Backbone as JSON Lines, residues from 0, in Angstrom:
{"i":0,"aa":"X","n":[-54.4,-26.32,6.72],"ca":[-53.48,-25.1,6.95],"c":[-53.27,-23.85,6.15]}
{"i":1,"aa":"X","n":[-53.5,-22.7,6.21],"ca":[-53.36,-21.44,5.31],"c":[-51.76,-21.42,5.06]}
{"i":2,"aa":"X","n":[-51.86,-20.44,3.54],"ca":[-50.62,-19.89,3.11],"c":[-50.23,-19.05,4.15]}
{"i":3,"aa":"X","n":[-49.75,-18.73,4.92],"ca":[-48.68,-17.63,5.62],"c":[-48.18,-16.37,4.5]}
{"i":4,"aa":"X","n":[-48.92,-15.44,4.22],"ca":[-48.51,-14.03,3.83],"c":[-47.6,-12.99,4.19]}
{"i":5,"aa":"X","n":[-46.93,-12.98,4.24],"ca":[-45.97,-11.81,4.39],"c":[-46.19,-10.45,3.77]}
{"i":6,"aa":"X","n":[-47.29,-9.54,4.27],"ca":[-47.37,-8.34,3.58],"c":[-46.47,-6.77,3.9]}
{"i":7,"aa":"X","n":[-45.19,-7.49,4.42],"ca":[-44.29,-6.33,4.59],"c":[-43.63,-5.83,3.32]}
{"i":8,"aa":"X","n":[-43.65,-4.38,3.23],"ca":[-43.31,-3.52,2.36],"c":[-41.73,-3.41,2.88]}
{"i":9,"aa":"X","n":[-40.93,-3.86,1.42],"ca":[-39.51,-3.49,1.76],"c":[-38.87,-2.34,0.9]}
{"i":10,"aa":"X","n":[-37.33,-2.04,1.07],"ca":[-36.71,-0.9,0.35],"c":[-36.94,-1.4,-1.2]}
{"i":11,"aa":"X","n":[-36.51,-3.29,-1.39],"ca":[-36.83,-3.33,-2.78],"c":[-37.84,-3.45,-3.51]}
{"i":12,"aa":"X","n":[-38.86,-3.25,-2.69],"ca":[-40.2,-3.46,-3.21],"c":[-40.53,-2.07,-3.91]}
{"i":13,"aa":"X","n":[-39.71,-0.77,-2.83],"ca":[-40.25,0.27,-3.78],"c":[-39.4,0.52,-4.77]}
{"i":14,"aa":"X","n":[-38.16,0.21,-4.93],"ca":[-37.41,0.05,-6.03],"c":[-38.21,-0.56,-6.97]}
{"i":15,"aa":"X","n":[-38.57,-1.55,-7.04],"ca":[-39.18,-2.48,-8.36],"c":[-40.37,-1.44,-8.46]}
{"i":16,"aa":"X","n":[-41.07,-1.01,-7.74],"ca":[-42.35,-0.48,-8.34],"c":[-42.0,0.97,-8.77]}
{"i":17,"aa":"X","n":[-41.22,1.54,-8.17],"ca":[-40.77,2.53,-9.28],"c":[-40.01,2.66,-10.5]}
{"i":18,"aa":"X","n":[-39.31,1.23,-10.71],"ca":[-39.26,1.2,-12.02],"c":[-40.11,0.86,-12.79]}
{"i":19,"aa":"X","n":[-40.88,0.03,-12.2],"ca":[-42.39,-0.22,-13.1],"c":[-42.97,1.28,-13.56]}
{"i":20,"aa":"X","n":[-43.0,2.1,-12.63],"ca":[-43.62,3.53,-13.02],"c":[-42.68,4.59,-13.64]}
{"i":21,"aa":"X","n":[-41.74,4.05,-13.67],"ca":[-40.49,4.93,-14.63],"c":[-40.75,4.47,-16.01]}
{"i":22,"aa":"X","n":[-40.74,3.15,-16.4],"ca":[-40.5,2.82,-17.61],"c":[-41.05,3.34,-18.97]}
{"i":23,"aa":"X","n":[-42.33,3.92,-18.88],"ca":[-42.92,4.5,-19.62],"c":[-42.47,5.86,-20.16]}
{"i":24,"aa":"X","n":[-41.76,6.57,-19.34],"ca":[-41.07,7.88,-19.46],"c":[-40.0,7.86,-20.15]}
{"i":25,"aa":"X","n":[-39.39,6.07,-20.44],"ca":[-38.0,6.11,-21.16],"c":[-38.66,6.57,-22.6]}
{"i":26,"aa":"X","n":[-39.8,6.71,-23.18],"ca":[-40.3,7.27,-24.35],"c":[-40.04,8.56,-24.47]}
{"i":27,"aa":"X","n":[-40.0,9.37,-23.57],"ca":[-39.73,10.43,-23.54],"c":[-37.96,11.31,-23.61]}
{"i":28,"aa":"X","n":[-36.92,10.13,-23.55],"ca":[-35.92,10.21,-23.1],"c":[-35.09,10.08,-24.64]}
{"i":29,"aa":"X","n":[-35.65,10.2,-25.89],"ca":[-35.22,9.78,-27.18],"c":[-33.94,8.96,-27.16]}
{"i":30,"aa":"X","n":[-33.92,7.75,-26.33],"ca":[-33.18,6.85,-26.64],"c":[-33.14,6.19,-27.93]}
{"i":31,"aa":"X","n":[-32.46,5.59,-28.42],"ca":[-32.32,4.9,-29.7],"c":[-32.91,3.58,-29.24]}
{"i":32,"aa":"X","n":[-34.18,3.42,-30.24],"ca":[-34.74,2.03,-29.73],"c":[-33.94,0.66,-30.1]}
{"i":33,"aa":"X","n":[-32.95,0.71,-30.87],"ca":[-32.33,-0.65,-31.19],"c":[-31.39,-0.86,-30.26]}
{"i":34,"aa":"X","n":[-31.06,0.29,-28.91],"ca":[-30.27,-0.44,-28.01],"c":[-31.09,-1.39,-27.05]}
{"i":35,"aa":"X","n":[-32.25,-1.77,-27.48],"ca":[-33.4,-2.8,-26.9],"c":[-32.14,-4.27,-26.69]}
{"i":36,"aa":"X","n":[-31.43,-4.25,-28.03],"ca":[-30.58,-5.45,-28.15],"c":[-29.51,-5.47,-26.55]}
{"i":37,"aa":"X","n":[-29.24,-4.31,-26.16],"ca":[-28.39,-4.47,-24.67],"c":[-28.98,-4.95,-23.99]}
{"i":38,"aa":"X","n":[-30.41,-4.39,-23.74],"ca":[-31.3,-5.22,-22.92],"c":[-31.55,-6.15,-22.57]}
{"i":39,"aa":"X","n":[-31.7,-7.13,-23.84],"ca":[-31.68,-8.7,-24.3],"c":[-30.66,-9.42,-23.64]}
{"i":40,"aa":"X","n":[-29.46,-8.71,-23.89],"ca":[-28.31,-9.35,-23.3],"c":[-28.11,-9.64,-21.89]}
{"i":41,"aa":"X","n":[-28.51,-8.09,-21.39],"ca":[-28.3,-8.17,-19.98],"c":[-29.19,-9.39,-19.1]}
{"i":42,"aa":"X","n":[-30.48,-9.1,-20.02],"ca":[-31.63,-10.45,-19.5],"c":[-31.12,-11.43,-19.43]}
{"i":43,"aa":"X","n":[-30.5,-12.09,-20.35],"ca":[-29.8,-13.41,-20.36],"c":[-28.86,-13.79,-19.75]}
{"i":44,"aa":"X","n":[-27.93,-12.61,-19.64],"ca":[-26.84,-13.11,-18.2],"c":[-27.58,-12.93,-17.03]}
{"i":45,"aa":"X","n":[-28.35,-12.15,-16.48],"ca":[-29.23,-12.03,-15.4],"c":[-29.79,-13.35,-15.41]}
{"i":46,"aa":"X","n":[-30.5,-14.2,-15.92],"ca":[-31.22,-14.94,-16.03],"c":[-30.25,-16.52,-16.02]}
{"i":47,"aa":"X","n":[-29.31,-16.33,-16.63],"ca":[-27.8,-17.34,-16.44],"c":[-27.43,-17.55,-15.23]}
{"i":48,"aa":"X","n":[-27.4,-15.77,-14.57],"ca":[-26.82,-15.89,-13.23],"c":[-27.82,-16.55,-12.12]}
{"i":49,"aa":"X","n":[-29.22,-16.03,-12.27],"ca":[-30.15,-16.37,-11.17],"c":[-30.02,-18.21,-11.3]}
{"i":50,"aa":"X","n":[-29.86,-18.98,-12.12],"ca":[-30.01,-20.27,-12.61],"c":[-28.58,-20.62,-11.63]}
{"i":51,"aa":"X","n":[-27.51,-20.48,-11.76],"ca":[-26.3,-21.01,-11.07],"c":[-26.55,-20.59,-9.9]}
{"i":52,"aa":"X","n":[-26.74,-19.42,-9.49],"ca":[-26.76,-18.82,-8.16],"c":[-27.97,-19.91,-7.52]}
{"i":53,"aa":"X","n":[-29.02,-20.0,-7.68],"ca":[-30.05,-21.31,-7.29],"c":[-29.43,-22.58,-7.2]}
{"i":54,"aa":"X","n":[-28.62,-23.16,-8.27],"ca":[-28.45,-23.98,-8.06],"c":[-27.12,-24.51,-7.39]}
{"i":55,"aa":"X","n":[-26.31,-23.75,-7.21],"ca":[-25.1,-23.6,-6.59],"c":[-25.29,-23.59,-5.01]}
{"i":56,"aa":"X","n":[-26.58,-22.69,-4.96],"ca":[-26.62,-22.53,-3.44],"c":[-27.3,-23.5,-2.89]}
{"i":57,"aa":"X","n":[-28.21,-24.41,-3.53],"ca":[-28.58,-25.39,-3.24],"c":[-27.58,-26.68,-2.89]}
{"i":58,"aa":"X","n":[-26.86,-26.77,-3.42],"ca":[-25.79,-27.93,-3.7],"c":[-24.96,-27.64,-2.45]}
{"i":59,"aa":"X","n":[-24.45,-26.51,-2.42],"ca":[-22.84,-26.08,-1.67],"c":[-23.23,-25.64,-0.38]}
{"i":60,"aa":"X","n":[-24.63,-25.5,0.12],"ca":[-24.58,-24.67,1.57],"c":[-25.76,-26.18,2.33]}
{"i":61,"aa":"X","n":[-25.67,-27.25,1.99],"ca":[-25.85,-28.43,2.89],"c":[-27.5,-28.58,2.89]}
{"i":62,"aa":"X","n":[-28.36,-28.02,1.81],"ca":[-29.78,-28.3,1.79],"c":[-29.93,-30.02,1.54]}
{"i":63,"aa":"X","n":[-31.15,-30.37,2.07],"ca":[-31.07,-31.78,1.64],"c":[-32.79,-32.03,1.91]}
{"i":64,"aa":"X","n":[-33.18,-33.25,1.44],"ca":[-34.61,-33.61,1.47],"c":[-35.14,-33.11,0.69]}
{"i":65,"aa":"X","n":[-36.61,-32.37,1.08],"ca":[-37.43,-31.57,0.3],"c":[-37.12,-30.59,0.31]}
{"i":66,"aa":"X","n":[-36.47,-29.84,0.94],"ca":[-35.89,-28.42,0.57],"c":[-34.66,-28.38,-0.53]}
{"i":67,"aa":"X","n":[-33.92,-29.39,-0.61],"ca":[-33.11,-29.32,-1.63],"c":[-34.13,-29.68,-3.07]}
{"i":68,"aa":"X","n":[-34.68,-30.71,-2.87],"ca":[-35.62,-31.03,-4.08],"c":[-36.41,-29.82,-4.52]}
{"i":69,"aa":"X","n":[-37.26,-28.97,-3.68],"ca":[-37.54,-27.77,-4.38],"c":[-36.86,-27.05,-4.69]}
{"i":70,"aa":"X","n":[-35.86,-27.0,-4.58],"ca":[-34.32,-25.87,-5.39],"c":[-34.25,-26.34,-6.24]}
{"i":71,"aa":"X","n":[-33.6,-27.55,-6.59],"ca":[-33.42,-28.37,-7.81],"c":[-34.48,-27.91,-8.9]}
{"i":72,"aa":"X","n":[-35.93,-27.91,-8.34],"ca":[-36.89,-27.56,-8.99],"c":[-36.98,-26.2,-9.81]}
{"i":73,"aa":"X","n":[-36.38,-25.32,-8.17],"ca":[-36.68,-23.75,-8.91],"c":[-35.56,-23.92,-9.9]}
{"i":74,"aa":"X","n":[-34.28,-24.12,-9.66],"ca":[-33.32,-23.87,-10.51],"c":[-33.57,-24.25,-11.97]}
{"i":75,"aa":"X","n":[-34.6,-24.97,-12.28],"ca":[-34.95,-25.85,-13.25],"c":[-35.96,-24.85,-14.29]}
{"i":76,"aa":"X","n":[-36.55,-24.28,-13.09],"ca":[-37.52,-22.7,-13.55],"c":[-37.0,-21.82,-14.1]}
{"i":77,"aa":"X","n":[-35.69,-21.43,-13.65],"ca":[-35.06,-20.1,-14.01],"c":[-34.04,-20.79,-15.71]}
{"i":78,"aa":"X","n":[-33.92,-22.09,-15.62],"ca":[-32.83,-22.79,-17.18],"c":[-34.19,-22.29,-18.13]}
{"i":79,"aa":"X","n":[-35.4,-22.99,-17.47],"ca":[-36.76,-22.64,-18.52],"c":[-36.86,-21.09,-19.03]}
{"i":80,"aa":"X","n":[-37.32,-20.56,-17.93],"ca":[-37.09,-18.79,-18.24],"c":[-35.78,-18.63,-19.09]}
{"i":81,"aa":"X","n":[-35.05,-18.93,-19.17],"ca":[-33.48,-18.87,-19.56],"c":[-33.9,-19.11,-21.23]}
{"i":82,"aa":"X","n":[-34.1,-20.46,-21.27],"ca":[-34.8,-20.94,-22.35],"c":[-35.37,-20.52,-23.39]}
{"i":83,"aa":"X","n":[-36.76,-19.68,-22.59],"ca":[-37.33,-19.09,-23.25],"c":[-37.03,-18.05,-23.52]}
{"i":84,"aa":"X","n":[-36.2,-16.83,-22.99],"ca":[-35.57,-15.79,-23.25],"c":[-34.42,-15.93,-24.53]}
{"i":85,"aa":"X","n":[-34.06,-17.1,-24.89],"ca":[-33.26,-17.55,-25.8],"c":[-33.94,-17.82,-27.04]}
{"i":86,"aa":"X","n":[-35.03,-17.81,-27.0],"ca":[-36.41,-18.74,-28.16],"c":[-35.93,-19.98,-28.32]}
{"i":87,"aa":"X","n":[-35.71,-20.45,-27.12],"ca":[-35.27,-22.11,-26.86],"c":[-34.03,-22.43,-27.51]}
{"i":88,"aa":"X","n":[-32.82,-21.48,-28.03],"ca":[-31.93,-21.62,-28.33],"c":[-31.96,-20.88,-30.03]}
{"i":89,"aa":"X","n":[-32.8,-20.35,-30.33],"ca":[-32.39,-19.71,-31.6],"c":[-31.91,-18.47,-31.75]}
{"i":90,"aa":"X","n":[-31.48,-17.96,-30.46],"ca":[-30.77,-16.42,-30.88],"c":[-29.11,-17.33,-30.7]}
{"i":91,"aa":"X","n":[-28.72,-18.16,-29.99],"ca":[-27.59,-18.62,-29.6],"c":[-27.04,-19.59,-30.87]}
{"i":92,"aa":"X","n":[-27.94,-20.36,-31.49],"ca":[-27.62,-21.93,-31.95],"c":[-28.4,-21.88,-33.21]}
{"i":93,"aa":"X","n":[-28.31,-20.48,-34.37],"ca":[-29.16,-20.47,-35.34],"c":[-28.86,-21.49,-36.27]}
{"i":94,"aa":"X","n":[-30.07,-21.55,-37.32],"ca":[-29.38,-22.29,-38.64],"c":[-30.16,-23.84,-38.34]}
{"i":95,"aa":"X","n":[-30.47,-23.91,-37.22],"ca":[-31.16,-25.65,-37.01],"c":[-32.29,-25.83,-37.41]}
{"i":96,"aa":"X","n":[-32.96,-26.93,-37.47],"ca":[-34.43,-27.06,-37.9],"c":[-35.39,-26.85,-36.63]}
{"i":97,"aa":"X","n":[-36.57,-26.58,-36.97],"ca":[-37.64,-26.06,-36.01],"c":[-37.55,-27.23,-35.01]}
{"i":98,"aa":"X","n":[-37.52,-28.27,-35.57],"ca":[-37.48,-29.39,-34.79],"c":[-36.8,-29.67,-33.44]}
{"i":99,"aa":"X","n":[-35.44,-28.75,-33.57],"ca":[-33.85,-28.97,-32.84],"c":[-34.74,-28.17,-31.66]}
{"i":100,"aa":"X","n":[-35.23,-26.62,-31.88],"ca":[-35.77,-25.83,-30.95],"c":[-36.67,-26.38,-30.33]}
{"i":101,"aa":"X","n":[-37.83,-27.01,-31.1],"ca":[-39.04,-27.93,-30.22],"c":[-38.7,-28.83,-29.27]}
{"i":102,"aa":"X","n":[-37.64,-29.34,-29.78],"ca":[-37.18,-30.24,-28.58],"c":[-36.57,-29.89,-27.51]}
{"i":103,"aa":"X","n":[-35.66,-29.15,-27.49],"ca":[-35.36,-27.92,-26.14],"c":[-36.26,-27.73,-25.61]}
{"i":104,"aa":"X","n":[-37.34,-27.18,-25.96],"ca":[-38.31,-26.51,-25.2],"c":[-39.02,-27.82,-24.4]}
{"i":105,"aa":"X","n":[-39.28,-28.56,-25.06],"ca":[-40.2,-30.32,-25.13],"c":[-39.36,-30.62,-23.56]}
{"i":106,"aa":"X","n":[-37.79,-30.83,-23.49],"ca":[-37.19,-31.5,-22.57],"c":[-37.05,-30.52,-21.51]}
{"i":107,"aa":"X","n":[-36.85,-28.98,-21.85],"ca":[-37.17,-28.12,-20.05],"c":[-38.55,-28.16,-19.67]}
{"i":108,"aa":"X","n":[-39.56,-28.19,-20.51],"ca":[-40.84,-28.17,-19.91],"c":[-41.23,-29.35,-19.28]}
{"i":109,"aa":"X","n":[-40.97,-30.51,-20.2],"ca":[-41.01,-31.83,-19.19],"c":[-40.67,-32.54,-18.38]}
{"i":110,"aa":"X","n":[-39.26,-31.88,-17.99],"ca":[-38.56,-31.87,-17.08],"c":[-39.13,-31.17,-15.46]}
{"i":111,"aa":"X","n":[-39.89,-30.03,-15.92],"ca":[-40.62,-29.48,-14.35],"c":[-42.0,-30.76,-14.28]}
{"i":112,"aa":"X","n":[-41.98,-30.85,-15.1],"ca":[-43.72,-31.75,-14.79],"c":[-43.14,-33.13,-14.56]}
{"i":113,"aa":"X","n":[-42.28,-33.59,-15.14],"ca":[-41.81,-35.01,-14.46],"c":[-41.23,-35.19,-13.23]}
{"i":114,"aa":"X","n":[-40.56,-33.94,-12.72],"ca":[-40.31,-33.78,-11.34],"c":[-41.25,-34.01,-10.31]}
{"i":115,"aa":"X","n":[-42.57,-33.35,-10.59],"ca":[-43.26,-33.58,-10.04],"c":[-43.98,-35.08,-9.44]}
{"i":116,"aa":"X","n":[-43.37,-36.11,-9.97],"ca":[-43.65,-37.26,-9.54],"c":[-42.81,-37.47,-8.38]}
{"i":117,"aa":"X","n":[-41.66,-36.63,-8.34],"ca":[-40.63,-37.1,-7.14],"c":[-41.27,-36.48,-5.9]}
{"i":118,"aa":"X","n":[-41.73,-37.57,-4.83],"ca":[-42.62,-37.54,-3.64],"c":[-41.44,-36.42,-2.83]}
{"i":119,"aa":"X","n":[-40.14,-36.34,-3.1],"ca":[-39.75,-35.35,-2.1],"c":[-40.09,-33.92,-2.52]}
{"i":120,"aa":"X","n":[-39.9,-33.77,-4.22],"ca":[-40.57,-32.27,-4.36],"c":[-41.96,-32.18,-4.23]}
{"i":121,"aa":"X","n":[-42.57,-33.07,-3.93],"ca":[-44.19,-32.63,-3.5],"c":[-44.07,-32.47,-2.23]}
{"i":122,"aa":"X","n":[-43.25,-33.07,-1.27],"ca":[-43.08,-32.35,0.23],"c":[-42.76,-31.26,0.41]}
{"i":123,"aa":"X","n":[-41.49,-31.03,-0.65],"ca":[-40.9,-29.23,-0.66],"c":[-42.03,-28.39,-0.75]}
{"i":124,"aa":"X","n":[-42.85,-28.63,-1.74],"ca":[-44.03,-27.78,-2.35],"c":[-45.18,-27.34,-1.4]}
{"i":125,"aa":"X","n":[-45.22,-28.77,-0.59],"ca":[-45.93,-28.55,0.34],"c":[-45.66,-27.56,1.65]}
{"i":126,"aa":"X","n":[-44.42,-28.12,1.82],"ca":[-43.76,-27.13,3.11],"c":[-43.53,-26.04,2.48]}
{"i":127,"aa":"X","n":[-43.06,-25.37,1.26],"ca":[-42.91,-23.92,1.34],"c":[-44.49,-23.34,1.06]}
{"i":128,"aa":"X","n":[-45.69,-24.0,0.62],"ca":[-46.73,-23.56,0.58],"c":[-47.19,-22.8,2.39]}
{"i":129,"aa":"X","n":[-46.65,-23.61,3.0],"ca":[-47.03,-23.22,4.87],"c":[-46.0,-22.11,5.0]}
{"i":130,"aa":"X","n":[-44.8,-21.82,4.41],"ca":[-43.65,-20.72,4.7],"c":[-44.19,-19.18,4.59]}
{"i":131,"aa":"X","n":[-43.99,-18.58,5.03],"ca":[-44.19,-16.73,5.4],"c":[-43.74,-16.71,3.42]}
{"i":132,"aa":"X","n":[-44.7,-15.85,2.95],"ca":[-44.58,-15.73,1.68],"c":[-44.43,-14.22,1.22]}
{"i":133,"aa":"X","n":[-43.41,-13.53,0.67],"ca":[-43.38,-12.18,0.52],"c":[-43.99,-11.86,-0.55]}
{"i":134,"aa":"X","n":[-45.21,-11.1,-0.32],"ca":[-46.42,-11.15,-1.35],"c":[-46.2,-9.61,-2.36]}
{"i":135,"aa":"X","n":[-45.51,-8.5,-1.61],"ca":[-45.41,-7.6,-2.45],"c":[-44.64,-7.47,-3.49]}
{"i":136,"aa":"X","n":[-43.49,-8.39,-3.49],"ca":[-42.57,-8.64,-4.28],"c":[-42.87,-9.7,-5.14]}
{"i":137,"aa":"X","n":[-43.83,-10.63,-4.75],"ca":[-44.58,-10.88,-6.2],"c":[-45.48,-10.57,-6.86]}
{"i":138,"aa":"X","n":[-46.45,-9.85,-6.21],"ca":[-47.1,-9.08,-7.06],"c":[-46.16,-8.15,-8.16]}
{"i":139,"aa":"X","n":[-45.5,-7.57,-7.45],"ca":[-44.66,-6.43,-8.32],"c":[-44.0,-7.17,-9.53]}
{"i":140,"aa":"X","n":[-43.59,-8.67,-9.28],"ca":[-43.41,-9.5,-10.23],"c":[-43.97,-9.43,-11.55]}
{"i":141,"aa":"X","n":[-45.49,-10.2,-10.97],"ca":[-46.25,-10.37,-11.76],"c":[-46.93,-9.05,-12.35]}
{"i":142,"aa":"X","n":[-46.94,-8.04,-11.61],"ca":[-47.34,-6.75,-12.65],"c":[-46.5,-6.42,-13.44]}
{"i":143,"aa":"X","n":[-44.91,-6.73,-13.09],"ca":[-43.91,-6.78,-14.34],"c":[-44.01,-7.42,-15.63]}
{"i":144,"aa":"X","n":[-44.68,-8.79,-15.61],"ca":[-44.85,-9.64,-16.39],"c":[-46.02,-9.4,-17.28]}
{"i":145,"aa":"X","n":[-47.07,-8.6,-16.55],"ca":[-48.27,-8.89,-17.3],"c":[-48.07,-7.55,-18.16]}
{"i":146,"aa":"X","n":[-47.19,-6.3,-17.79],"ca":[-47.31,-5.41,-18.29],"c":[-46.4,-5.72,-19.95]}
{"i":147,"aa":"X","n":[-45.51,-6.15,-19.36],"ca":[-44.53,-6.71,-20.69],"c":[-45.56,-7.54,-21.64]}
{"i":148,"aa":"X","n":[-46.13,-9.02,-21.46],"ca":[-47.24,-9.14,-22.22],"c":[-48.14,-8.12,-22.62]}
{"i":149,"aa":"X","n":[-48.45,-7.23,-22.17],"ca":[-49.48,-6.23,-22.39],"c":[-49.09,-5.67,-23.84]}
{"i":150,"aa":"X","n":[-47.73,-5.2,-23.64],"ca":[-47.14,-4.31,-24.73],"c":[-47.1,-5.52,-26.12]}
{"i":151,"aa":"X","n":[-46.99,-6.62,-25.61],"ca":[-45.97,-7.73,-26.51],"c":[-47.03,-7.81,-27.62]}
{"i":152,"aa":"X","n":[-48.38,-7.74,-26.72],"ca":[-49.75,-8.45,-27.24],"c":[-50.35,-7.08,-28.25]}
{"i":153,"aa":"X","n":[-50.07,-6.2,-27.55],"ca":[-50.93,-4.93,-27.42],"c":[-52.4,-5.05,-26.96]}
{"i":154,"aa":"X","n":[-52.38,-5.74,-25.89],"ca":[-53.84,-5.44,-25.36],"c":[-53.98,-4.06,-24.72]}
{"i":155,"aa":"X","n":[-55.52,-3.75,-24.35],"ca":[-55.76,-2.74,-24.07],"c":[-55.1,-1.41,-23.13]}
{"i":156,"aa":"X","n":[-54.53,-2.26,-22.19],"ca":[-53.51,-1.54,-20.98],"c":[-52.77,-0.86,-21.99]}
{"i":157,"aa":"X","n":[-52.07,-1.48,-22.83],"ca":[-50.95,-0.59,-23.49],"c":[-50.89,0.5,-24.32]}
{"i":158,"aa":"X","n":[-52.22,0.96,-24.34],"ca":[-52.47,2.1,-25.04],"c":[-52.62,3.2,-24.26]}
{"i":159,"aa":"X","n":[-52.38,2.94,-22.72],"ca":[-52.03,3.81,-21.79],"c":[-50.49,3.89,-21.38]}
{"i":160,"aa":"X","n":[-49.76,3.06,-21.61],"ca":[-48.39,3.2,-21.5],"c":[-47.42,3.37,-22.65]}
{"i":161,"aa":"X","n":[-47.89,3.07,-23.59],"ca":[-47.16,2.85,-24.98],"c":[-47.9,3.76,-26.2]}
{"i":162,"aa":"X","n":[-46.99,5.15,-25.95],"ca":[-47.82,6.3,-27.09],"c":[-46.87,6.58,-28.15]}
{"i":163,"aa":"X","n":[-45.47,5.69,-28.22],"ca":[-44.81,5.82,-29.16],"c":[-44.17,4.79,-29.53]}
{"i":164,"aa":"X","n":[-44.91,4.03,-30.8],"ca":[-44.73,2.71,-31.4],"c":[-43.23,2.11,-31.33]}
{"i":165,"aa":"X","n":[-42.55,3.25,-31.65],"ca":[-41.13,2.69,-32.01],"c":[-40.31,2.14,-30.94]}
{"i":166,"aa":"X","n":[-41.27,2.13,-29.5],"ca":[-40.51,2.07,-28.46],"c":[-41.08,0.59,-27.77]}
{"i":167,"aa":"X","n":[-42.11,-0.1,-28.52],"ca":[-42.62,-1.02,-28.19],"c":[-41.94,-2.4,-27.77]}
{"i":168,"aa":"X","n":[-40.57,-2.61,-28.46],"ca":[-39.83,-3.8,-28.33],"c":[-39.35,-3.43,-26.93]}
{"i":169,"aa":"X","n":[-38.92,-2.28,-26.64],"ca":[-37.88,-1.7,-25.51],"c":[-38.52,-1.68,-24.55]}
{"i":170,"aa":"X","n":[-40.33,-1.25,-24.13],"ca":[-41.15,-1.2,-22.98],"c":[-41.5,-2.33,-22.83]}
{"i":171,"aa":"X","n":[-41.24,-3.66,-23.85],"ca":[-41.6,-4.69,-23.52],"c":[-40.78,-5.44,-22.52]}
{"i":172,"aa":"X","n":[-39.18,-5.43,-22.89],"ca":[-38.25,-6.03,-22.44],"c":[-37.93,-5.11,-21.02]}
{"i":173,"aa":"X","n":[-37.97,-3.86,-20.93],"ca":[-38.0,-3.33,-19.74],"c":[-39.07,-3.39,-18.65]}
{"i":174,"aa":"X","n":[-40.09,-3.87,-19.14],"ca":[-40.94,-4.71,-18.11],"c":[-40.54,-5.89,-17.69]}
{"i":175,"aa":"X","n":[-40.07,-6.75,-18.78],"ca":[-39.47,-7.78,-17.77],"c":[-37.84,-7.91,-17.01]}
{"i":176,"aa":"X","n":[-37.85,-6.56,-17.01],"ca":[-36.42,-6.41,-15.77],"c":[-36.96,-6.73,-14.46]}
{"i":177,"aa":"X","n":[-38.28,-5.76,-13.65],"ca":[-38.65,-5.59,-12.51],"c":[-39.16,-7.18,-12.2]}
{"i":178,"aa":"X","n":[-39.81,-7.89,-13.44],"ca":[-40.54,-9.1,-13.0],"c":[-39.3,-10.0,-12.9]}
{"i":179,"aa":"X","n":[-38.22,-10.0,-13.73],"ca":[-36.98,-11.1,-13.28],"c":[-36.47,-10.53,-11.71]}
{"i":180,"aa":"X","n":[-36.3,-9.33,-11.52],"ca":[-35.4,-8.79,-10.28],"c":[-36.55,-8.94,-9.04]}
{"i":181,"aa":"X","n":[-37.58,-8.87,-9.11],"ca":[-38.52,-8.95,-8.31],"c":[-38.97,-10.54,-7.75]}
{"i":182,"aa":"X","n":[-38.9,-11.36,-8.76],"ca":[-38.95,-12.39,-8.45],"c":[-37.89,-13.59,-8.1]}
{"i":183,"aa":"X","n":[-36.74,-13.14,-8.77],"ca":[-35.29,-13.35,-8.21],"c":[-34.93,-12.81,-6.38]}
{"i":184,"aa":"X","n":[-35.84,-11.81,-6.31],"ca":[-35.84,-11.28,-4.63],"c":[-36.58,-12.33,-3.82]}
{"i":185,"aa":"X","n":[-37.64,-12.83,-4.43],"ca":[-38.36,-13.9,-3.65],"c":[-37.92,-15.0,-3.72]}
{"i":186,"aa":"X","n":[-36.96,-15.38,-4.57],"ca":[-36.65,-16.7,-4.37],"c":[-35.27,-16.79,-3.48]}
{"i":187,"aa":"X","n":[-34.4,-15.56,-3.65],"ca":[-33.62,-15.64,-2.25],"c":[-34.28,-15.48,-1.29]}
{"i":188,"aa":"X","n":[-35.13,-14.64,-0.94],"ca":[-35.49,-14.46,0.47],"c":[-36.25,-15.95,0.85]}
{"i":189,"aa":"X","n":[-36.89,-16.67,0.26],"ca":[-37.24,-18.03,0.86],"c":[-36.5,-18.92,0.95]}
{"i":190,"aa":"X","n":[-35.14,-19.19,-0.17],"ca":[-34.08,-20.03,0.13],"c":[-33.24,-19.73,1.36]}
{"i":191,"aa":"X","n":[-32.84,-18.57,1.38],"ca":[-31.75,-18.25,2.39],"c":[-32.61,-18.48,3.47]}
{"i":192,"aa":"X","n":[-33.91,-18.01,3.75],"ca":[-34.18,-18.31,4.72],"c":[-34.36,-19.59,5.62]}
{"i":193,"aa":"X","n":[-34.32,-20.55,4.58],"ca":[-34.3,-22.15,4.75],"c":[-33.1,-22.29,5.15]}
{"i":194,"aa":"X","n":[-31.73,-21.71,4.26],"ca":[-30.5,-21.95,4.75],"c":[-30.36,-21.69,6.22]}
{"i":195,"aa":"X","n":[-30.6,-20.2,6.63],"ca":[-30.18,-19.69,7.99],"c":[-30.98,-20.66,8.9]}
{"i":196,"aa":"X","n":[-32.23,-21.25,8.55],"ca":[-33.07,-21.89,9.82],"c":[-32.24,-23.7,9.86]}
{"i":197,"aa":"X","n":[-31.88,-23.91,8.7],"ca":[-30.96,-25.11,8.7],"c":[-29.72,-24.91,9.68]}
{"i":198,"aa":"X","n":[-28.73,-23.82,9.53],"ca":[-27.75,-23.5,10.23],"c":[-27.81,-23.32,11.43]}
{"i":199,"aa":"X","n":[-29.17,-22.8,12.46],"ca":[-29.59,-22.71,13.3],"c":[-29.64,-23.91,14.0]}
{"i":200,"aa":"X","n":[-30.63,-24.89,13.28],"ca":[-30.77,-26.08,13.79],"c":[-29.46,-26.97,14.1]}
{"i":201,"aa":"X","n":[-28.42,-26.84,13.4],"ca":[-27.31,-27.64,13.29],"c":[-26.66,-26.97,14.43]}
{"i":202,"aa":"X","n":[-27.03,-25.89,15.17],"ca":[-25.85,-25.27,16.34],"c":[-26.05,-25.97,17.49]}
């Protein structure tokens, strides 16, 4: 059975697309490049919110079985993204040896991998593989991630969007915003569709 692809273009899809298109224009606004720190702090708060929202929605709405396993795994994914955003703790708990931060990264990533040994999680992944998947929001999230990576690593496409080197860090962080927002949109759509289906079944 093939994966069901939902090609519906939503209002949020328009918002994420406009955000991606607008980001390079920030270079013309003469914003202080040092303000990138505020963007980074906002991303940290948002990723923490995504982790808590997904986890609490999983634990407090009655999800069980393979669906519960899948969303616990998804919660851990948000925690990994938060860890990566914080350079595995270096930005919050500075001054420790590299082994501590490498250990944090190893524990979080190993947790994602080891959870795949859980049969309920594998059943959950298989279940969601056959559910309707919002393609456009996922593609926009991927676009934001790839553009952020291109700016960070100086890939060829960055020459078309970065024309003021002083804003390289800001553009990288700004492109990560539609990535996070669109990915959260996909997550919420899939999770709350499951929750609503469960409630209908119980009636």
